[in-house]
NUTOR-818515 format. One record per atom (N, C-alpha, C, O, CB): x, y, z; atom name; residue in three letters. Coordinates in pm, 1 decimal. Atoms other than C-alpha are relative to their C-alpha. Glycine has a CB too. Layout:
east, north, up, name, resn
X, Y, Z, CA, ALA
...
This chain:
east, north, up, name, resn
-53.9, 63.5, -134.5, N, UNK
11449.3, 11147.2, 9241.1, CA, UNK
98.1, 36.5, 90.5, C, UNK
211.9, 58.9, 49.1, O, UNK
39.7, -104.4, -20.3, CB, UNK
-76.1, -60.1, -42.3, N, UNK
11588.1, 11255.8, 9525.1, CA, UNK
159.8, -52.6, 52.8, C, UNK
197.1, -161.7, 96.0, O, UNK
-74.7, 46.6, 74.7, CB, UNK
-154.6, -17.0, -32.1, N, UNK
11973.6, 11344.1, 9586.5, CA, UNK
57.4, -53.5, 141.1, C, UNK
105.7, -158.9, 182.7, O, UNK
32.8, 155.0, -4.1, CB, UNK
-49.5, 14.3, -126.3, N, UNK
12053.8, 11388.8, 9899.6, CA, UNK
-73.1, -107.3, 98.1, C, UNK
-193.1, -129.6, 82.3, O, UNK
-3.1, 132.1, 55.9, CB, UNK
52.5, 38.5, -110.3, N, UNK
12013.8, 11167.2, 10224.5, CA, UNK
-96.4, 41.4, 82.8, C, UNK
-157.1, -42.3, 149.5, O, UNK
67.4, -7.6, 52.2, CB, UNK
112.9, -7.2, -71.9, N, UNK
11771.7, 11363.3, 10389.5, CA, UNK
-111.9, 7.8, -92.3, C, UNK
-226.9, -25.8, -64.1, O, UNK
3.5, 107.5, 91.4, CB, UNK
145.0, 15.1, 101.5, N, UNK
11549.5, 11396.9, 10096.4, CA, UNK
-47.5, -142.9, -23.6, C, UNK
-166.9, -172.7, -23.4, O, UNK
25.8, 60.4, -161.5, CB, UNK
45.1, 140.4, -12.4, N, UNK
11555.9, 11026.4, 10065.0, CA, UNK
-88.7, -69.9, 113.6, C, UNK
-175.0, -156.2, 97.7, O, UNK
110.3, -65.3, -0.1, CB, UNK
63.1, -16.6, -157.2, N, UNK
11440.8, 11023.5, 10435.7, CA, UNK
-117.4, 19.4, -19.6, C, UNK
-204.4, -67.5, -13.7, O, UNK
47.3, 113.8, 95.6, CB, UNK
150.4, -46.6, 16.0, N, UNK
11152.2, 11235.0, 10368.0, CA, UNK
-47.4, -76.4, -89.3, C, UNK
-166.8, -97.7, -68.5, O, UNK
-28.4, 141.7, -40.5, CB, UNK
112.7, 70.2, 98.5, N, UNK
11035.2, 11033.2, 10082.3, CA, UNK
-40.5, -147.6, 23.5, C, UNK
-128.1, -207.8, -38.5, O, UNK
52.2, 1.2, -148.9, CB, UNK
7.5, 99.6, -80.8, N, UNK
11066.1, 10736.8, 10287.4, CA, UNK
-130.5, 25.3, 97.8, C, UNK
-230.2, -46.1, 108.6, O, UNK
135.0, -13.2, 69.8, CB, UNK
100.6, -43.8, -112.1, N, UNK
10866.8, 10932.6, 10567.2, CA, UNK
-139.9, 4.3, -56.6, C, UNK
-243.7, -47.4, -15.2, O, UNK
35.7, 147.1, 61.2, CB, UNK
139.9, -46.5, 82.2, N, UNK
10614.5, 11067.5, 10310.6, CA, UNK
-95.7, -138.0, -52.6, C, UNK
-218.7, -140.6, -47.7, O, UNK
52.7, 98.2, -156.6, CB, UNK
104.6, 139.3, 56.7, N, UNK
10501.5, 10678.7, 10150.7, CA, UNK
-21.5, -52.8, 144.7, C, UNK
-131.8, -106.3, 155.2, O, UNK
87.2, -146.0, -125.1, CB, UNK
22.7, 52.5, -106.4, N, UNK
10515.5, 10573.0, 10492.9, CA, UNK
-129.3, 50.2, 31.2, C, UNK
-226.4, -21.6, 6.9, O, UNK
97.7, 19.0, 90.0, CB, UNK
76.0, -108.8, -44.0, N, UNK
10293.1, 10853.2, 10622.0, CA, UNK
-148.1, -36.5, -46.7, C, UNK
-246.2, -63.4, 22.6, O, UNK
57.2, 140.1, -59.8, CB, UNK
100.0, 11.1, 92.2, N, UNK
10061.1, 10813.9, 10320.7, CA, UNK
-50.1, -107.8, -3.9, C, UNK
-172.1, -115.1, -18.5, O, UNK
28.0, 27.4, -109.8, CB, UNK
131.7, 131.8, -49.6, N, UNK
9956.9, 10459.4, 10378.2, CA, UNK
-41.2, -11.9, 107.9, C, UNK
-119.5, -106.1, 120.0, O, UNK
26.9, -139.4, -7.7, CB, UNK
16.3, -17.6, -164.4, N, UNK
9921.7, 10530.4, 10751.1, CA, UNK
-180.2, 96.4, -49.5, C, UNK
-288.1, 63.7, 0.0, O, UNK
185.7, 135.2, 110.9, CB, UNK
81.2, -101.0, -22.1, N, UNK
9672.9, 10806.9, 10652.1, CA, UNK
-125.2, -33.6, -133.2, C, UNK
-231.2, 24.4, -156.7, O, UNK
95.6, 154.7, -5.1, CB, UNK
133.3, 38.8, 94.1, N, UNK
9483.5, 10612.4, 10353.0, CA, UNK
-75.3, -86.6, 75.8, C, UNK
-198.2, -90.3, 81.1, O, UNK
29.6, -75.3, -144.8, CB, UNK
114.9, 134.8, -52.1, N, UNK
9402.0, 10294.8, 10561.4, CA, UNK
-88.6, 59.8, 128.2, C, UNK
-190.2, 5.0, 170.9, O, UNK
101.6, -167.9, 69.9, CB, UNK
109.8, -63.8, -83.3, N, UNK
9275.8, 10571.8, 10839.3, CA, UNK
-109.6, 44.9, -44.0, C, UNK
-220.3, 30.2, 7.7, O, UNK
35.0, 93.3, 59.1, CB, UNK
161.5, -15.1, 43.5, N, UNK
9047.5, 10723.2, 10594.7, CA, UNK
-80.8, -94.8, -48.3, C, UNK
-202.4, -76.0, -44.0, O, UNK
-19.7, 84.8, -95.0, CB, UNK
75.6, 115.1, 43.1, N, UNK
8950.8, 10380.4, 10442.2, CA, UNK
-80.1, -10.0, 165.8, C, UNK
-203.2, -7.5, 165.8, O, UNK
114.2, -153.0, -64.7, CB, UNK
99.3, 51.2, -95.4, N, UNK
8835.8, 10309.5, 10821.7, CA, UNK
-75.7, 109.9, 12.5, C, UNK
-139.9, 45.6, -70.6, O, UNK
49.4, -53.7, 133.7, CB, UNK
76.4, -133.8, -51.6, N, UNK
8650.1, 10610.8, 10896.6, CA, UNK
-99.9, 17.7, -134.3, C, UNK
-210.5, 67.4, -112.8, O, UNK
120.7, 156.2, 32.0, CB, UNK
82.0, -3.1, 81.3, N, UNK
8496.1, 10600.4, 10569.6, CA, UNK
-114.1, -144.2, -11.6, C, UNK
-237.1, -139.9, -9.2, O, UNK
83.7, 31.3, -110.9, CB, UNK
114.2, 104.6, -37.3, N, UNK
8345.9, 10244.7, 10584.0, CA, UNK
-39.7, -25.7, 149.3, C, UNK
-67.7, -142.6, 175.8, O, UNK
42.0, -136.2, -52.4, CB, UNK
56.2, 2.9, -130.2, N, UNK
8244.5, 10290.6, 10946.0, CA, UNK
-104.1, 118.8, -47.9, C, UNK
-193.5, 144.4, 32.7, O, UNK
113.6, 28.8, 140.5, CB, UNK
115.3, -131.3, 22.9, N, UNK
8026.8, 10593.1, 10789.4, CA, UNK
-100.4, -91.9, -82.5, C, UNK
-222.0, -96.4, -64.0, O, UNK
64.0, 166.1, -107.0, CB, UNK
105.8, 70.9, 113.8, N, UNK
7892.3, 10358.3, 10499.6, CA, UNK
-112.3, -83.8, 124.1, C, UNK
-231.0, -57.9, 144.0, O, UNK
107.4, -145.9, -137.0, CB, UNK
89.1, 63.5, -76.7, N, UNK
7791.9, 10088.6, 10781.1, CA, UNK
-109.4, 42.0, 117.9, C, UNK
-203.7, -20.2, 166.9, O, UNK
70.9, -71.2, 42.1, CB, UNK
80.6, -108.6, -76.0, N, UNK
7645.6, 10346.9, 10994.6, CA, UNK
-121.5, 26.7, -87.4, C, UNK
-232.7, -16.4, -56.9, O, UNK
87.0, 142.2, 26.0, CB, UNK
151.8, -48.5, 26.4, N, UNK
7394.1, 10489.3, 10778.7, CA, UNK
-64.0, -123.1, -76.4, C, UNK
-182.5, -114.1, -108.6, O, UNK
-11.0, 151.7, -100.6, CB, UNK
132.5, 72.8, 11.9, N, UNK
7268.9, 10179.3, 10659.5, CA, UNK
-51.3, -102.4, 112.0, C, UNK
-141.5, -185.5, 101.6, O, UNK
7.1, -76.0, -124.8, CB, UNK
66.7, 36.3, -90.6, N, UNK
7237.6, 10070.8, 10978.4, CA, UNK
-109.4, 87.5, 77.4, C, UNK
-184.8, 35.1, 159.3, O, UNK
83.8, -40.3, 66.8, CB, UNK
89.3, -86.9, -21.7, N, UNK
7033.6, 10413.0, 11039.9, CA, UNK
-147.8, -28.2, -88.3, C, UNK
-267.0, -19.6, -58.8, O, UNK
70.3, 129.4, -29.4, CB, UNK
139.4, 26.2, 146.6, N, UNK
6828.9, 10317.3, 10670.9, CA, UNK
-73.4, -115.2, 64.2, C, UNK
-196.5, -113.4, 61.8, O, UNK
68.7, -67.7, -200.4, CB, UNK
74.0, 74.3, -60.3, N, UNK
6769.5, 9990.8, 10874.0, CA, UNK
-116.2, -21.1, 71.3, C, UNK
-205.5, -105.8, 68.3, O, UNK
44.3, -20.6, 36.8, CB, UNK
67.8, 6.9, -126.6, N, UNK
6622.4, 10113.6, 11171.2, CA, UNK
-0.3, -98.0, 92.8, C, UNK
-100.8, -144.4, 146.6, O, UNK
-106.9, 12.7, -16.9, CB, UNK
-28.5, 29.6, -107.5, N, UNK
6765.7, 9953.4, 11390.9, CA, UNK
83.4, 15.7, 98.4, C, UNK
204.0, 2.7, 77.3, O, UNK
-2.0, -61.3, -9.1, CB, UNK
-38.6, -106.7, -55.4, N, UNK
6826.8, 10114.5, 11701.9, CA, UNK
137.3, -40.9, 91.9, C, UNK
229.4, 37.5, 114.7, O, UNK
-122.5, 59.0, 76.4, CB, UNK
-160.4, 54.2, -53.9, N, UNK
7117.2, 9882.9, 11893.6, CA, UNK
103.1, -12.9, -114.1, C, UNK
210.8, 41.8, -90.3, O, UNK
-4.6, -162.7, 71.8, CB, UNK
-94.5, -3.6, 127.8, N, UNK
7304.9, 9823.1, 11554.2, CA, UNK
45.9, 170.9, 3.5, C, UNK
148.5, 221.1, 49.6, O, UNK
-98.5, -54.3, -167.8, CB, UNK
-61.8, -136.0, 32.8, N, UNK
7303.5, 10190.6, 11462.7, CA, UNK
76.9, 76.7, 146.9, C, UNK
135.4, 184.2, 133.8, O, UNK
-137.6, 103.3, -64.7, CB, UNK
-62.4, -80.3, -142.0, N, UNK
7434.8, 10286.6, 11870.9, CA, UNK
144.0, -76.5, -34.7, C, UNK
238.9, -4.6, -3.6, O, UNK
-89.5, -44.9, 194.7, CB, UNK
-81.8, 61.1, 23.6, N, UNK
7695.2, 10037.2, 11763.0, CA, UNK
94.3, 54.6, -79.4, C, UNK
203.4, 95.4, -39.5, O, UNK
-40.4, -89.1, -30.0, CB, UNK
-46.0, -85.4, 98.3, N, UNK
7792.0, 10179.5, 11460.5, CA, UNK
55.1, 137.2, -14.9, C, UNK
154.5, 186.7, -68.1, O, UNK
-74.7, 1.9, -57.0, CB, UNK
-12.9, -149.0, -33.1, N, UNK
7753.2, 10509.6, 11548.6, CA, UNK
148.8, 20.6, 102.9, C, UNK
216.9, 120.8, 80.6, O, UNK
-158.4, 52.6, 90.8, CB, UNK
-79.7, -16.4, -79.6, N, UNK
8025.7, 10450.7, 11839.6, CA, UNK
133.1, -45.6, -74.3, C, UNK
239.7, -6.5, -26.8, O, UNK
-40.7, -62.3, 119.3, CB, UNK
-114.1, 46.8, 84.1, N, UNK
8273.5, 10286.0, 11579.0, CA, UNK
30.1, 143.0, -85.9, C, UNK
144.3, 185.0, -104.3, O, UNK
-44.9, -146.2, -104.6, CB, UNK
-38.2, -77.3, 98.4, N, UNK
8211.0, 10578.5, 11342.0, CA, UNK
84.2, 126.1, 124.7, C, UNK
172.6, 201.0, 83.2, O, UNK
-152.4, 51.7, -113.6, CB, UNK
-58.2, -111.1, -40.8, N, UNK
8306.6, 10819.2, 11658.3, CA, UNK
159.2, -45.8, 53.0, C, UNK
246.9, 25.4, 102.0, O, UNK
-98.4, 68.0, 113.0, CB, UNK
-179.8, 73.5, -61.1, N, UNK
8645.8, 10610.8, 11754.3, CA, UNK
99.2, 54.8, -158.3, C, UNK
191.9, 135.6, -164.7, O, UNK
0.3, -272.6, 20.4, CB, UNK
-82.3, -30.3, 98.2, N, UNK
8769.9, 10624.7, 11400.7, CA, UNK
-7.8, 114.6, -36.3, C, UNK
71.0, 130.9, -129.4, O, UNK
-8.2, -66.7, -92.5, CB, UNK
-1.4, -146.4, 80.6, N, UNK
8690.6, 11007.8, 11316.3, CA, UNK
94.2, 76.9, 132.8, C, UNK
134.3, 193.3, 133.3, O, UNK
-199.5, 86.9, -37.7, CB, UNK
-52.5, -80.1, -98.2, N, UNK
8855.9, 11066.1, 11649.6, CA, UNK
201.1, -56.4, -6.2, C, UNK
299.9, -7.8, 48.8, O, UNK
-108.2, -40.9, 170.3, CB, UNK
-122.8, 87.7, 18.5, N, UNK
9169.5, 10850.9, 11569.0, CA, UNK
22.1, 72.9, -104.6, C, UNK
124.8, 115.3, -51.6, O, UNK
-3.5, -161.8, -17.4, CB, UNK
7.6, -51.2, 122.1, N, UNK
9183.0, 11022.1, 11255.4, CA, UNK
120.8, 128.2, 1.3, C, UNK
241.3, 142.9, -19.1, O, UNK
-161.3, 45.6, -28.4, CB, UNK
-53.5, -102.3, -82.5, N, UNK
9193.9, 11359.5, 11391.2, CA, UNK
117.2, -17.1, 58.8, C, UNK
218.6, 44.2, 25.5, O, UNK
-76.3, 29.3, 90.2, CB, UNK
-109.2, 10.6, -83.0, N, UNK
9414.0, 11246.7, 11625.3, CA, UNK
143.8, -12.4, -78.5, C, UNK
253.8, 32.0, -45.7, O, UNK
-26.5, -118.9, 88.7, CB, UNK
-150.3, 30.6, 62.4, N, UNK
9682.4, 11154.2, 11409.2, CA, UNK
29.4, 117.9, -142.9, C, UNK
108.6, 84.8, -231.3, O, UNK
1.2, -195.7, -66.6, CB, UNK
30.4, -75.3, 118.3, N, UNK
9610.0, 11478.0, 11142.5, CA, UNK
-8.3, -66.3, -103.9, C, UNK
99.7, -73.0, -162.6, O, UNK
78.6, 91.4, -26.5, CB, UNK
34.3, 85.0, 103.8, N, UNK
9459.7, 11258.2, 10871.2, CA, UNK
-93.6, 89.7, -46.8, C, UNK
-75.0, 146.7, -154.3, O, UNK
-46.2, -144.1, 30.6, CB, UNK
43.6, -141.4, 36.7, N, UNK
9195.7, 11515.1, 10873.9, CA, UNK
-11.3, 82.4, 140.4, C, UNK
20.3, 37.9, 250.7, O, UNK
-152.0, -2.3, -85.1, CB, UNK
1.4, -85.0, -101.5, N, UNK
9131.1, 11812.0, 11087.7, CA, UNK
-126.1, -17.1, 95.6, C, UNK
-241.4, -54.1, 73.6, O, UNK
9.8, 131.4, -56.6, CB, UNK
140.8, 39.9, -113.0, N, UNK
8938.2, 11800.6, 11423.3, CA, UNK
-116.9, 80.2, -10.0, C, UNK
-219.2, 22.9, 27.5, O, UNK
33.7, 19.2, 162.7, CB, UNK
134.3, -34.0, 80.7, N, UNK
8673.8, 12031.9, 11292.3, CA, UNK
-75.6, -43.5, -69.0, C, UNK
-197.6, -35.8, -54.3, O, UNK
-1.3, 61.2, -57.6, CB, UNK
77.7, 87.3, 56.2, N, UNK
8607.4, 11820.8, 11035.6, CA, UNK
-68.8, -125.4, 18.1, C, UNK
-166.5, -171.1, -41.3, O, UNK
43.3, -12.5, -63.5, CB, UNK
16.5, 131.5, -81.6, N, UNK
8600.9, 11511.8, 11240.3, CA, UNK
-144.3, 51.7, 105.3, C, UNK
-243.7, -17.4, 127.2, O, UNK
173.8, -44.2, 104.9, CB, UNK
144.8, -9.4, -97.7, N, UNK
8336.8, 11702.1, 11491.8, CA, UNK
-98.7, 44.6, -121.1, C, UNK
-218.7, 17.0, -120.3, O, UNK
3.1, 139.5, 153.2, CB, UNK
153.3, -16.9, 113.8, N, UNK
8127.9, 11812.1, 11187.0, CA, UNK
-53.3, -62.3, -46.5, C, UNK
-169.5, -30.9, -72.4, O, UNK
-12.4, 49.4, -100.3, CB, UNK
29.9, 77.3, 33.3, N, UNK
8111.0, 11508.5, 11055.8, CA, UNK
-80.2, -105.4, 130.3, C, UNK
-187.6, -164.3, 118.3, O, UNK
105.6, -25.3, -71.7, CB, UNK
107.5, 74.6, -129.4, N, UNK
8021.7, 11329.8, 11446.3, CA, UNK
-122.3, 41.0, -30.0, C, UNK
-205.6, -39.2, -72.3, O, UNK
22.8, 46.4, 168.7, CB, UNK
114.2, -64.7, -9.4, N, UNK
7743.9, 11628.1, 11451.6, CA, UNK
-108.1, -13.5, -67.3, C, UNK
-223.7, -4.8, -26.0, O, UNK
18.1, 94.7, -7.9, CB, UNK
132.2, 48.4, 133.2, N, UNK
7562.1, 11532.6, 11087.4, CA, UNK
5.6, -161.3, 26.0, C, UNK
-109.3, -203.9, 38.1, O, UNK
54.4, 44.1, -215.4, CB, UNK
72.9, 128.4, -16.1, N, UNK
7572.0, 11162.6, 11139.2, CA, UNK
-78.9, -40.2, 122.6, C, UNK
-118.9, -156.3, 131.5, O, UNK
89.1, -95.7, -15.0, CB, UNK
48.1, 6.0, -130.8, N, UNK
7416.1, 11218.7, 11502.4, CA, UNK
-167.4, 45.1, -66.0, C, UNK
-277.1, -10.3, -59.3, O, UNK
95.3, 118.4, 128.5, CB, UNK
138.4, -83.3, 34.5, N, UNK
7147.4, 11443.1, 11354.1, CA, UNK
-62.6, -109.2, -107.2, C, UNK
-184.7, -125.5, -106.5, O, UNK
29.3, 180.1, -80.2, CB, UNK
18.6, 94.2, 152.1, N, UNK
7118.8, 11191.8, 11036.0, CA, UNK
-110.1, -133.7, 116.1, C, UNK
-226.3, -167.5, 93.5, O, UNK
231.2, -91.5, -103.3, CB, UNK
40.9, 101.4, -113.1, N, UNK
7028.6, 10924.5, 11344.8, CA, UNK
-158.1, 26.5, 50.4, C, UNK
-259.4, -40.5, 30.4, O, UNK
109.6, 20.2, 136.8, CB, UNK
107.5, -63.4, -37.3, N, UNK
6787.5, 11162.5, 11519.4, CA, UNK
-113.0, 19.2, -63.5, C, UNK
-222.5, 23.4, -7.5, O, UNK
27.5, 90.0, 25.8, CB, UNK
98.1, -32.3, 118.9, N, UNK
6600.2, 11230.1, 11185.9, CA, UNK
-71.0, -108.5, -58.3, C, UNK
-168.9, -96.4, -132.0, O, UNK
68.8, 61.1, -111.4, CB, UNK
36.4, 116.0, 103.8, N, UNK
6553.9, 10882.7, 11065.0, CA, UNK
-69.5, -63.1, 119.2, C, UNK
-167.8, -135.7, 104.0, O, UNK
135.8, -99.0, -89.7, CB, UNK
113.5, 89.6, -91.7, N, UNK
6421.9, 10757.8, 11392.6, CA, UNK
-116.3, 44.0, 62.6, C, UNK
-163.0, -11.7, 161.9, O, UNK
54.7, -54.0, 108.0, CB, UNK
156.6, -60.6, -37.3, N, UNK
6094.4, 10971.9, 11432.0, CA, UNK
-36.8, -52.5, -107.9, C, UNK
-154.2, -43.6, -144.0, O, UNK
-42.3, 169.4, 18.6, CB, UNK
């Protein structure tokens, strides 16, 4: 357990940030799952709408350093390729 005042505050901040990061990670992971379901159903409108949600959630996660920017870009690229591959 922390002893000094500054380490107690650091612990509180870590707990808060961890909760926030877990929530953001859950958001983009569930958005990706919904997107993959839409791609498999081959519904173009639903796929485009869910891809937009995925982009938004990945960008938010990257902006807040929950994930790195390159990881977000890589995931967006791969998911877009997935859509193009399954639409043909």
